[in-house]
N, C-alpha and C positions, 0 to 999 in steps of 0.2 A: 312261855315259848310253846308253840304248837309242834306237833310231831307228824311229819309227812314221810310217806314211803313211796318211792318211785318203784313200782312193781314190775317195770319192764324197761330196760335201758341197755343199749349196746355200747358200753364204755370201751370195749376192746376194739371198736371200729377204728380204721386208719385215720378218720377225720379228727380223732382226739389225740393223735400221736404227738403233736407239738405242744399241747397244753393240758394233758389229761389230769395232772395233779391239781392244776388251777381250777379245772372244771369240778373236780371232787370237792375242793375247798369252797367253791361258790355254792355248791349244793348244800353243804353244811351251814353256810351263812344264810341260806334260804329255808332252814329248819328241816332239811331232808336228813333223816337219821339212818335210813336204810335204803339200799338200792339192790334190785335183783337184776343180774346180768345174764341173760340166756345166750347159749351158743346157737349157731346156725349151721355149723358143720364141725368136723372133727378139730380143725385148727382153732376155730373161734371158741369151741368148748374148752380146749386146753387153755387158751388165753383167759377165758372167763374164770377158770379155776385159779390160775395164777394171780389174777387181780384180786379175787376174793381172799386169797391167802395173804396178800400184801396189805389189805385195807379192812379194818374192823367193820366198817359200815357196809361193805359189799358182800353179797351172797351170789351164788352162781347156779345156773341150770345148764344141763348138757343135752344136746340133741342135734338132729339134722333137719333143717328147714326143707319144705317141699321143693324149693328151687334146686336143692342139691340131692334130691331123693335118689337120683341115679347113682350117687356115690356110695350109698349105704350097702354094705355087704356084711357077712358074718363077722369079719375081722373088725370092721368099724363098730358094729354093735357091741362086740366084746370089749373094745376100747372104751366106748361110752359107759359100759357097766363098770369098768375099772375106775374111770374118772368119777363116777357117781359115788364112789366110796369116800371121796373127800369129805371131811366133816362140815364144810360150808356149802355143800350141794343141797339145794332145797326143792328141786323139781327136775323133771325131764322136759326139755323144751329148748328151743322153739320148734314145735312140730305141728303138722297140719296139712292143709290143702290150699293150693293157690292156682285157680283156674283163670286168673287174669293174665299173668305172664306166661304160664304154661312152660316153664323152663325145664321141667322134667315131665315125662309122659304121665298122664293121669293115672293109669293103672299102677305105675311105679309109686306115685305119690300115695295112693291109697294103701298099697302093700307096706310101704315104709312107715306110714302113720300107724297102721295096725301093729307092726312089729315093735314100735317104740311105746305104744300104749301098753303092750304086754310087758315090756321091760319095766315100765313104771309100776305096774301092778306087782311084779315080782319083787321089786326093790322097795315097795311101799312109799313111793314118791308121787306127789301130785304132778299134773301135766300143765304145760303152757301151750295153748292151742292157737295157731294161726289159721284164719279163715278169710280168704278173699275170693269172692264170686263162686263159692263152693258150698253155700249154706246147706243144701239138701244132703249132699254126700257127707259133709262133716257131721251133721246131726245124726244121720243114719249110722255112721261108724261109732260115734260116741254113745248112741243109744244101745248098740249091740255090746260095746265094751262095758258100759254101765251095768247092763243085765248080767254079763259074765261075772261081775264083781259081787253080785247079790243073788246067790242061788235061791230058787223058790222053795217055800216050805217054812213052816213056823219054827222048826228046830234048826234051820240052816243058818250058818254064820258067814259073814263076808269073807271072801278068800284073800283079801288084801287089807293091810293096815291103813290104806288110804280111804277106807270107808268113811264118808262124811266130809272128806276134803279132797275131792277128786281132781280139781284143777280150776283153771280160769280160761275163758275165751278172751284173748287179749285184743286190744284195739278194736272193740266191737263195731261192726258195720252193718248189722242187720236191723230189722224193725222191731217194734214192741212184741209182735206175735212170736218172732224167733227168740227174743230175749226170754219170754215166758217158757219156751221149750227148753232153752239152755238151763234156766234156773230149776226147772223140774227135774233135770238130771243131776242136780246138786252142784253145778258149777257156779263159780263167781264170774262176774263180767267186768272186764277192764275197759276203762274209758280213757282216751288219750286226747292229744292236742286239737283234733278237728272239732271237738265240742265247743271250742272258742270261736269257730269261724261263723261269719255272718249268715251263710247259707246252710248252716248245719241244724236247721230246725228239727229234722227228724231225729237226729242224734240226741238233741236236748230233750225231745219227747221220751226217748228211750231212757235217758238218765233220770228223768222224773219218775218213770215207771219202775225202775229197778229199786227194790228195797235197799235202804242204806246199809243193811246188814250183809248184803251180797255184792257190794260194789268195791272195785279197786280202782285206783288212779295210777296213771303211768305216762311216760313221755314217749317211749319208743325211740328215744334219742339215738343217733343224730337225725332221725326222720320225724315227720309230722309235727313240725314246730308250731306251737300255739301263737295266736295273736297276743301281743303286738309285734312279735319277733318273726312272723311268718316269712319264708324265703331265706332265712338265716339258718345256720346249724342249730339244731335243738340240743338241749343239755338237761341233766336231771333237776337242776334248780328250778326249771320252768314248770315242774309238776304242780307248784303252787298255783299257777294260772289255770291249770285244769281243775284243781280243787275249787278255785274261786268261781269258775263257770258253772260247775255242778251245784255249788252252794246257791248261786243266783237262780238256776233253773228250778231247784227244789225249795227255794225260799227259806234257806237255812243260813246259819253263819258259818264262816270258814272253820272255826274251831270244831263244830259238830262234824263236818265232812272229814276233816283231818283225823279226828279221834276215831270215828267209825272205820274209815278206810285203812288206817294203820292197824287197828285191832283185827280187821278182816285179813290183812296180809299176814299178821302174826298167826292167826288161826289156820290159814291155809298153808303157809310155808314153815311154821314151827321153828323159828330161828334157833339154831343149835346154841345151847348155852344161855338162852334168854332167861334171865332170873325171874321173869314174870310167868314162865310156863310151869 
């Protein structure tokens, strides 16, 4: 049996309300052994924690998505910190910038991203980064944050325990040059369903260029459904299709992609209680 990890899936979404347990069961039947469920606002962060507490295979992240950046204040940040104390929290996220929909003012998005990056550093948790049409600003903010984690000087020590496992840029949509800049900052790169699309040649080029040791696979379910299920609801069991597309692009077998991406997820998220750690 292979071991697959869906490193980004919104199982708390309403579209799963009628059959969530069946979806989780189908994921297990497709060899998905772990699922990371990030929050996008305070309510979904709470729901993600509850799901993780109910299911051994599910882990959670808490955070406020750029769409809801205008909702984050000191009280929300304090509640996220409280939620992050749950033993099954493995990251702060989904956080980032989204200049495509612009549902929150861009200055608010940047301010909220910076605040949550600081929270992650204080708590020693990696981050899950959303980036849509905001490549330059995301990179600039991550570069400044990364520099703050690594004081200059031979005798200086990193100020946070996330040194070496800072996070992942999920559902990557940039080009190879951007991927190289993200990797240089120590981030993993998450690849999702669009890698299976016929017109996604650039994304497959990126998948070929990313070292296997820095790659994560994800569904972003219920969104970004891979072929041949496109236009239907996505679900975590379909992460196998993402792994297969990457294996084909890299001229590897599925077992190799599964083994490396699952090991990468373990290294980044550090599954609490994992006997292998």
